[in-house]
N, C-alpha and C positions, 0 to 999 in steps of 0.2 A: 522583455523581461526586466525586473529592477534590478539594479546594479547597486553595487556596496560602495557607498562613496567615504570619502575619508573622514567627515564629520561623524558619520554612523558609526565607524570602526572604532573610534575612541570613546564612543558612549552607547554601552549595549542596548539602554533603555529606548534610546532615539532610533537606534537600527530597528528595534522590535515595533515602534509605532510607524516608523517610515515606510517599513516594509510592509507591514499589514496593510496601512493606507494605500500605497502602491498596487498592490496586488487585487485590493478592493475595487480599486478604479480599473484595473486591466479586466477582470472578470466581466464587470458591468458592461464594457464594450463587446464582449463575446456573443455569438448566437447563443440564445437559450430557448429552453423548452421545459414544460412540466414532465416530470418522469412520472412511472408508475409505482416508483420506491421511493424517490426523494423529489422533494416538492420543485426544487430549482436544480436544473442540469444546465452545464455550460459546455459548449462545443469548442475544445482546444485540439490544434492538429489533428483533426478528423476524428478524435474521440470524445465521447459525452463524459463528463465528470460531474459528480457532486460538487458544489462550489467550493464547499469549506475543504475537502480533500484536494482541489486542484491548487488551492493556495499552498496548501503542503507540499505538493508536487513543486510548484514554481519556487518555493522557498528553498528546499532540498537542492533543486537544480542549479540554483543560484548562488548558495552558501554552503553545501555540505561538502566537507573534506574526506574523501576515502582514505582509507589505510590499505596497504598492500595486502593485509592479512584478512581484511573485513570478508565476511562471507555472507551473501544475499540470496535469501530463498525467493524466488519470483514465481508467482501463480496466477490463475485468474482464481477470483473468489470463489470460495467454497470447493477447494481442489483436494482435501485431505491436507491442508497446511498445518493445522494445529498437530496432528499425529507426526507428522515430518519434522517439526519445530522441535518436538520432544525427542525425537531420535538423534536430530543433528547434534541439540545442545548436550546431550548424553554423550556422544561419539567425541564430540571437541573437548568436552571436559571430562573426560572418563579418568584421568589421573589426579583430578584436583579434588574430587569429592567420594565419599563412601556413602553406602545404603543409610547410614545413620544422619548424615547432615545434606543428603542432595537437594538442591533447591527444587526439583520438581516434586518434593513432597509437600511443599509448603507455597509453591507459585504455579499459575498457570502458565503453559510454555508461551502464551502471547506475550507476557511480561518479560521473559527472558530472551524472547526474541521478537522485540517490537517492530511495528511497521513503519517503514522509515517517513512515510509521508503523514502519518500521525504525529510520530516522536518529534519530527522536526517541527512542527506546529508548537508543541508543547515547551520546546527548548531551544528555541531559535534565536536566543540571544547568544548561545553558544556555537560558533560555527562549526567547531570540531565535533560536536555532539558526544561528548566524552562517555564512555560507558567501561565501567571497572574491568569487564573481563576482556581477554585477548584470546583469539580474535573477536571482534567484537561480531554480533549476529544480528541481521536484519531481516524483516520480509518486506516485499515490495508487490503491489499490484499494478504499479507504473508501467507503460508501453517502453519498451527499449529504447527508442529515440529520445524520450523525455527524460532519461536517466542523466544525472550529473557526469560529464565526461571523466571524471576521476574514478567513478564505477566502472564504467565501460571499459577503460584503459589499463586499470590496476587489481582489479579484485576477481575473486571467485563469484561465480554466479550459478545457483542450481535452479534449473528452470523444470518445473512439473507440467506435463502436458496431459490434458485429458480429453476425451472425446466430448463434444460441446454438448451432446445429449446428457452426459453426466453432470455436467455444472449448469444445467438450467435448474435454478433452486427456488422453485415458485414457493414451497411451503416456508422455507427460511426468510424470504423476501416480504412474503405477507406478515410475518411477526415484526419485522424491523420498521416496515414503513409506518409512517403517520397515521394514526385513527382519524385524523382531520381530511384526510385526501378521500376522494369517493371511491367505492367499492370497485375493484377490477375482476371480470371473469375471463377466464381462458377455455377455449374450446380446442379439444385434442380430437382430431381426425384419426379414425382408425386406418392402418395401413391394409390395403388387400392384398390377401396373400397370392402369390403368383405360383402357380403350378406348372412345371415344366413337362413336356411330353418327351416320353423315351423316343429316341428316334431308331 
């Protein structure tokens, strides 16, 4: 992975360009496939990623500095994350807002609990990724071994587990996939019911 050099630490714009170029170069060397949702997937540490999100994961891994009070909500995509974000934000900030000025009245929970992978891409000239609230709240879909060491050693991680059949989100993925990709169909085989004989 890319490292933060002394010349780039004194010039955030240089860091941004250098980092983006280095990650682009790394991604082009990885095994790649066409996916059924995203056109380009890259295999990194035995997991397939959208190449853009992968750059965010690498960036966070190399430059994100976690605070001990940070809270991370870790889920597989489409596991009820938005609802849990709203609940967690409300609990953490229960003494800061009343019903008349609560941020959830005007903002989506996704804005108040951003994905680290995407947020790091948007704000990677600032290695601390400052957020005005404390504790800082982040969502992650990143596999645990690829998380920055500071997250694994100092933070609170809330992990949501769902049955794999519940997170097979065909309808949602069909909506977000590019219309330029060829149509994909899925066949579902019915399970035969098994009747047990009484002994």
